[in-house]
N, C-alpha and C positions, 0 to 999 in steps of 0.2 A: 775306718770305712765311713764315708759321708754320703749325702744324697747325690752329690754331683758325680761321685765315682760309681754309684749304683745306676746312674742314668746313662752311662756309656753303653755302647752296643754290646750285647751279650751274645754268647755262641749260638743259642737256638733262635733268638730273634734275628740275628744276622743270616742264619741259614734259611729261615722262612722267607725273609725279604728276597734273598737271592733266588730261591726256588720259584717263588711267584713271578719274579721278573723274568727269569729264564723261560718259564712256561709261556708267558705272554709273548716274548720275543719269538719263540719257536712257532707259535700259532699264527703270528703275523707274517713270518718270513718263509718258513719251510713247510710246516704242516698246516696248510691253509684250507684244507677241506672242511666244509661245515659239518660233515658227518662225524669228524673226530670230536668237535665241540659237543655235538649231540650225544656222543658216547660217554663224555666226561661230565656233562652237566647233570644236575639233580632234577629229575622230573618225577613228582609224586606218583603219577599214574603208572610209571615204569620202574619205580625204585626197587620193588621186590624182585623184579627180573634182572635188575642191574645193581646188585648190592654194592659194588665198588664205588658207585657214584656218591654214597654217603660220605666218602673221603675225597674223591677226586675233584668234586665240584668246587671245593674251597681253594684249589690251586689254579683255577681258571678265572680270568677276569674279562669283562666286556670291552675293555679298552684301557688306555693309559691313565685317564683321569680316575677311573674306577680303581685301578691298581694303586695309584698314588694316594688316594684318600684312605684306603685300608692300611697301606704300609706306613703312612704317616702316623696313624693312630697306634699301630703296633709299635712303632719306634718310640713313641712317647710313653706308653703305658707298659710295654713289654719288659724292658730291662729291669726296672725295680721289682716287678713281679717274678721274673726269673731268678733274680738274686734271692728273693724271699723264699720261693718254693724249691729252688734247686733245678738244674737243667732237665733231668729226667721227668720230674713231676710237672715241670712247666710245659713240656711238649705234649705230655699225656693230657694235661688239662686243656691245652689249646685244641687238640683233636677232639676231646670230649665235648667241648662247647660247640665246635663245628658240626659234629655228628648230632648233637642235641638240637641244633637249629634245623637240620634236615628232618629229624624225628618229629618235631613239632609241626613242621609243614606237612609231613605225611599224615599225621593225626588229624589235622584240620582240613585236609583235602576231601574228607568224607562229608563235610558240611558246607564247604565253600570252594570255589574254583581257585586253583593254585597253579600258576604257570611255572614252567621250568626256570631254573635260575642257576647262576654261578657266582663265585666270589667268596672271599674270606671274612665278610662282614660279621657273620654270626660268631665265628671263633674270635675275631678281634674284639667285638663288643663284650664277649665273655671275659677277655683279658682286662678290658676296661672296668668291668664289674669287680674283678679281683682287686684291682688297684684301689677302687673306691671303697671296698670293704676293709682293706688293709690300712689305707691312709685316707679316711673319709674327709679330713679337714685340710688335706694338702691343697694349695692354691694353684690354679692353672690360669695361664694367660691365653685367652681364646680370642683370636681376631674375628670381628672388629670390636669386641666388647672393651670398654675403657677401663674396667676394673677386673681384678682376678676373680675367678669362680672356684668354689670348693669342688673337689673331685666328685663327692657324693652328689652335689647338685647337678653338675654337668652330665653325669651318667644317667641320672633320673630324667633329666630333660630330654636327652637323646632317645631313651626308651619310650618316653611319653609321646614324642613326635612320631616315632615309628608306629605306635599304636593308632594315633590320630590319622596319619596319612594312609595307613592300611584300610581305613574306613572311608576317607574322603577321596582318595585317588587310588582305588584298587588296581587300576590298569596302567599305572605309570611305569611299569617295567622294573620296579624295585621290590625285592622280596622283604618287605617290612616285617612281616610276622616271623620270618626266618631269623632276622636280627634279634627280635624279641626272644625267640627260642634259645639262641646262644646265650643271651643275658640271663634268662630264667634258669637254664641249666647251671650256669656259673654261680648264681645266687644259691641255688639248691645245694651245690657242692659245699659251699662254705657254711651254710646253715647246718647241714648234716655233720660236717666236721666239728662245728662248735658243740652240737648236741652230744657227739661221741666222747668229747673231752670234759663234759660238765661233771663237776664233783658232787656226789650225793650228800656230802657232809659240809657243815659250815667251815669256811677257811680259817686256819689258825692265824694268829697275829704275827706278822713278820717282825723279826728282831734284827736280822743281819742279812744282807744280800751278798751271798757268796755262791758262785755258780761252779758246779763240778761238771766239766766238759770232757767227754771222751769221743774223739773224732773217728776212731777205728778200733777194731778188736786187737790189733797188734800193738797199739800204743798204750802205755801206762796211763792210768787215770791221773789227771793233774788238776790242781786247785787254782782256779783263775779268778782272782778278786775283781769285781766290777764296782767302781766307786758309785756311791749314791749321789744323784744330781738333783737339783731343785726341779720341780715340775716344769716341763717345757711344752710349748704349743706344738701339736702334731704337724700343723701346716708349716712351722718354721723348720723342723728337722724330722721328717718321717722316720728316718732310721733310728734316731734317739727315742722316738715314741714307740717304735717296735721293740727296742731293747727293754723299755719300761714294761711293755705288755708281757714279754716273755718272762721277765723277772717276777712280775706279779703272778704269773701262772705258776712259776716254781714255788713262790711263797704260799700259794693257795693249795696246789695239788701235788707238789713235790717234783723232784728232778725227773722221775720216771714218766711223768705225764708229757714230757716234751716229745715232739715228733722228730724224725731224723732231720727234716729241713730246719727246724728250730735249733737243733744242736749245731748244725753246720753254720747257721746264721750267727750264733753266739761265738763259735770258734773263729769265724772270719772277723767279727768285731774285735775279739781279743787280739788277734794278730795285727790288725790295723792300729790298735792302741799301742802295742809294743813298738811299732815302727815310727810312731809320732815322735818328733824331737822333744 
């Protein structure tokens, strides 16, 4: 498994792109009544009377450019994150960030005016935060910048601009603080996950990196050796950096500390290595 293979369109990323495109097409061609959009959008003042809008709003977009911007960002950041988390965890995380964006908007509506809004920006920015936390030094080519930008820097700048524009242009029709809500809930998810796996004891010194991987209850436990490699830059190969991180976690906390997604990740890396000539 290499970074190029993890960047290909993954199942849930593909489904989300198709779902958002189909909804926009239907709203532009068949279901053109403004009342339907009003019923699906998120309006903080009406949210408690319309609880379904905490989810439905993120599948409705204001136009083609709005859709393209969100889906392009999902296409760039989504596949590696889905590979890393696994399909089920990825779609739950995506919805969690989208709902988090709506929750923050609802909370802030008591102290500032908040107009109704639509779009997947909060959920997608949450996926961007996941990418930046998993591969902070991965380099991105961002048009029209002449040099690559690290993922961590790119996401921080996007969030910072949303905060600035929310104060400078509060009536520009863009739910800047909802974007920040999706990013904040994504960051909180990974911080809580890191705290839950923190070891209370000092880590033992690693002697050998040998990973015991069990992909299912029906399969026998098998011993999968993973060769030690020299340190590599995370931005050169994010997958190799993730392998190193998981192996370090095993050395520090033991094999039982791995999450199901981490076990699947190592299992897939092992299969890819066996298939290499």
